[in-house]
N, C-alpha and C positions, 0 to 999 in steps of 0.2 A: 366503215371507219371505226377503228378500234379505239376503245376508251382507255385513256391513260390512268394508271393507278396513282392515288395520292402519295406524294413523297413524305416520309416521316420528317417531323420538325427537328432541326439541328440547332442546338444552342449557339448563340453568337459567340464570336471570339472573346468579347469583353466579359461575358458571363462565365465562360469556361475558364478564362484566366483568373477571374476573381475567385471562382470555386477552387481552382488549383492552388491559389495563394493561401486561402484559408485552410485547405487540407494539408498543405505543407507546414504551416505554422502549428496546427494542432498535432500533426504527426511528429514533428520534432520535439515539441513539449512533452507529449505522451511518451516518446522514446526515452527522453532524458529522465523523466520521473520513474519509469519502470526500471531503467538501468540503475538509478540510485537506490531504489527499493531492493533490487535483487543483489547488487554487487557492492553495497555500501561497506561491507565488512572487509573487502579486499581492495577498495579504491584508494585507501589512505596513502600508500606509497606513491601512487600515480598522481594524485592531487598535490601531494607535497612536492613531488618532482616538478610538476608544472609550475607551482608557485616559485620554486627555486629558479627555474629557467626564466620565468617572467622577470624576477629580480635581476638576474645576471645578464639578460639580453643586451641592455645598453652598453656595458663595458666590453662584452664580447663583440658586439658590432663595431665598436671603436677600434678594437684590435684587428678585426678583419679588414677595416677600411685602410689601415696603415700597411697592409700587405701580409699579415699573418693568416695562414689557413684557418678557416672557420672551425675545423675539427680540433686543431691545436689550441686555439683560443678557448673553445668550450672545455677542453680537458684541463687547461690551466685554471679556469674559473672554478670548476668543480673540485679540483685538488686543493685550491686555495680555501674554499669553504670547509672541506673536510679537515684541513690542517688547523684552521681557526677553531673548529669544534673540538678537535683533539686537544689543542692547547687549553681551551676553556675547561675541558673535562679534567685534564691533568692538574690544573691549578686550583680549580674551585671544587671539584667533586670531593676530595678528602675533607675540605672545610665544611661543606654542606652535610656530609655524612656525620662528622663530629658534632655539628650543631643539632642535627636531628636526634642523635643519641642523647645529647644533653636534654632536649625537649622531652623525650620519652622517660628519661630518668627523673625528671622533675614533675611529671604528671601527678604523682601522689601528693607532693608538696603543694602544687597549685590547687588540687582538689581540697586539701585541708584548709589552705588559706582562704579559698573562696567560700567554703562553708562557714568558717569563723567570721568572715566579713558579713555574709548574709545573716548570720545569727545575731550579730550586733545590730544590724539594720532592722531586723524583725523585732528584736527586743525594744529598740527605740520606738518603732511603730506601736508596739503593744503598750508601752508607757504613755504614748500620745493618744491613741485611739481607744485604749481600754482592752481588757481581756475578752470582752464579748465579740469584738471585731477580729482581733488577732489572737488565736489560741495556740496551744502547744502543738496540735496536729498540723497546723499550717507551718509552724517553725520546722517541725520534723520533715514535712513534705518538701519545703523549699531547700533544706540542707541536702536531702537525698537527691532531688532533681539536679542540684548544682553539681554533685559528683557525677551523676549520669551524663550531664552535658559535657563536662570536661573529658570523661572517658570516651564518649561518642566522638568528640573532635579528634582525640588522639588516635582512636582506632580507625577513623576515616582517613586521617593523614597517613597512617601506617599502611592502610589498604591501597591508597593512591600510589604511594612510593613503591610498595611491593608489587602492585599490579601494573606499574608503568612499563616494565619490560615485557609484560604479557601483551600490551598494546603495541608499543614500539619495540619489538624484539630486535635482537642484535642483527639477525639476518636482514630484516627490513631496513634498518638504519644504515648498516655498513655496506650492503650489497645492492639491494633493489633500488632504493631511492636515488643514490648517486648515479647508478648506471642509467636509469630512466631519465634522470635530469640531464645527463650528458647527451643522450639521443635527442631529447626535446630541444636542448640548447643548440646542438649542431644543426638540426633541421628546422629551426624556428621560422626562418624566413621562407623556406620552401613550404612549410605547412600553411603559413599565412597566405602565400601565393596560391596554393591549391584551393583553399577556402574561398579566396577572392575570385578564382575562376569559376566557382560554382554559383556565384551570385547572379540573380536574374538581371539581364542587361538593362531592363527598363528602370530598375530601382537600384542599380549598383552604386550610383553616385550618392544617393541618400543613405544607403546602408553603410558605405564607407565613411561618410561624415559622422554618422552616429557611432560607428565603431571607434573612430578617432576620439570622439568626445568621451566615450567610456574609458578608453585607454588613458586619456588625460586625467580624468578624475581618479581612476583606480590606481594609476601609478603614483599620483601625488599622495593619495591616502595611504597606500601600502608602504611605500618607501619612506614617506615622512613619518608615518606612525611607527614603523620599525626603529627609526633613529630616535624618536622621542621615547619609546619604551626602553631602549638601551641606555640612553642618557639618564632617564629617571631611575632605572634600576641601579646604575652605578652610583648616582648621587645618594639615594636612600640607603643602599648597602654600606657605603663608606661613612656617611654621616651618622647612621645609627650605631655603627661599630665604634666610631670616634667617641660618642657620648657614653659608651660603655654598656649598651644593651647586649646581653649575652647572645641572643638569637637575632641580632641586628642584620646579619648577612642574609638569612632566610627571609625575614620580614621585608627587608629592603628590596630584594630581588623579586619577591612576590608582588609587592606594591608597584614596582616598575613594569613588570611583565603584564600585569592585569590592567594597566592603564590604557590598553587599546580598547577596553570597554569603558566608555566615558563615566567618570566619577566612581566606578566600582573599585579600581585599583587603589586610589588614594583613600577612600573610606575604609576599605578592608584593611589596608596597611595601618591606618591610624588607629582603628579599633584594636587590632592585634598588638601593635606596639605599645599603646597605652595600657592595655591589660597586662602585658608582660612587664612593663615598667612598674606598675603597682605591686606586682608580685616580687620583683627583684629589688627595687630600691627602698631603703627604709625611710627616706625622707621624700618631700615633694620636689626636691631639686631635680632629680633624675627624670621624673614625670614631666616637669616643665620643659626640660631640655629636649625630650622626645617630641613633645608638642610643638616646640619651636622648629625642630627639624622638618616636620610636615608642613608647618605654616610657611617656612621659607621655600619648601618644595612646591607648594601651590603657587607662590609668587613666581618662581622660576618657570613652572609649567605654563602659567597663564600669560606671562608677559615676556618671556625670553624664548623658551624651547618651542612651544607650539606656534607662535607667530613666525618664528624663524624657519621652521621645517614644514609647517602645514599652511599657515596663513589663510587666505581667502580662496585658494585654488580648489579646495575640497568642498564640493557641494553635497555633502552627506550630513544630514542633521543627526545630532547625537541620539535623539529618541529613536530614529529609524535604525541606527547602527545597533543600539541595545536590543531593540525588538528583533532585528534580523539575526543577531548572534544567538539569542535565546531560542528563537523559532527554528533556526537551522540546527542547533544542537538537539532540540527536542525531536525534530523530524528525522534527522539522519546521523546523529551522534557527532563525533569530532570531524568527520568529513563535511557535515552540514555547517559546522563552525567555520571551516576553511573556505567554503563556498558562499557563506552568507554575505560578506561584503561585496564580492564581485557581482553576485546576483542583484543585490540592492543597488549597486551603481548602474547596472543595465536597466533595471526597472525605473530608476530615477531619470535616466537619459530619455527613455522611451516616453515616460509621462510628460516631461518637458517638451518633447517633440510633438506629441499629440496635443498638448495644450496650446502650443504656438499654431498648429494647424487649425485648431478650433477657433482661436482668436482671429485668424485670418479668413475664416469660412463665412459663407452667407448665413449660416445658422446663428452666428453671433453678431454679424455686422448689419444684416437686413433690419431696417426699422419696422416697427409694428404697423399693420394696416389700420389706418384711422379713417372712419367714415365721417366725411365732412358734414353730412346731413344730421348726424347724431349730436344733439346739443350737450349730451352728458359725456361725450368723448373728450379726453384730455387734449388741450391745445399745445401745439409745439411752440417753443419760445421763438420770438421774432428774430430774424437774421440781423446781424449787425452790418449796417451799410456805411457807417462813418469811418473815418480814418482810424487806424490802430493807434492806441495811446502811446 
């Protein structure tokens, strides 16, 4: 009788499925990270196009539902966006260039006024604290550093403006991004359907539910934040121009557009506007008017604009948004800034999902094992047997 050879052990279906699941998750995350590291410099038009397609998908879908072909609706949406950008450029670009020229022309005057202001303050401190604490070397150093700071800010602004077209070159803005946005928008539903067909059947319902939650939060934040930034930019630009601030258009648009970073836009705009008002207006009246513009802007932002367009639908804390934007920018540049909020929304949804799973699991719900024979063991509170009050 022949002796049968031992058969090699085969992992069970559950263990192999678990191993495959973790391998898939790790592989997808590693692939995304490597792609961002290798192609971050060329991903900008594609990420921007995907963002535009995400914004324009709801109106495009509504046009498709009333009978318009999806391709025609996508083309109309992209052409509409390009037309709006062209009108914006034709109307505001000359004004912005003129105000930037005024800023560069006044940099020497701002430097002189800042040095004079600091010299007066240092002289006052010298009279108060004595020459032993505040000497002439300190006065000269403060005056020199003030000029260096103003020159650094002006040179930085000039470099950003001059290098803007190096990043967003004409070819990328006019050709690549709109074309890619059109294809994304035309095939949006087909791409989502293809991704949905790749989901593991066992977890498809859970994954779809989490994807819908991410879409709900992300769409509320992105579209609501875009409207808020636009309204605040219009308000600050018009109000600062009305009170007579020479560079009010630039400062107002900067304050509004930076308001997608919580508190950064309003604080940056306030500091810049007050500083320019001190240099421009001979009396305190203009400075007070500029301060009132930002005070009213904060009231509108906190009690009218943000409750109306964002409300409680957005479950992204301001601290996490600030951290995500700075972390994404430090890791992957401007592409990281564009991807920061979507990634944060996904992480937030997954964390809440896992927290709910934990709160429903035996790890959280099982009571501790208490030895009745141990006199030092804590006693459970007695059960209530009487009628409820």
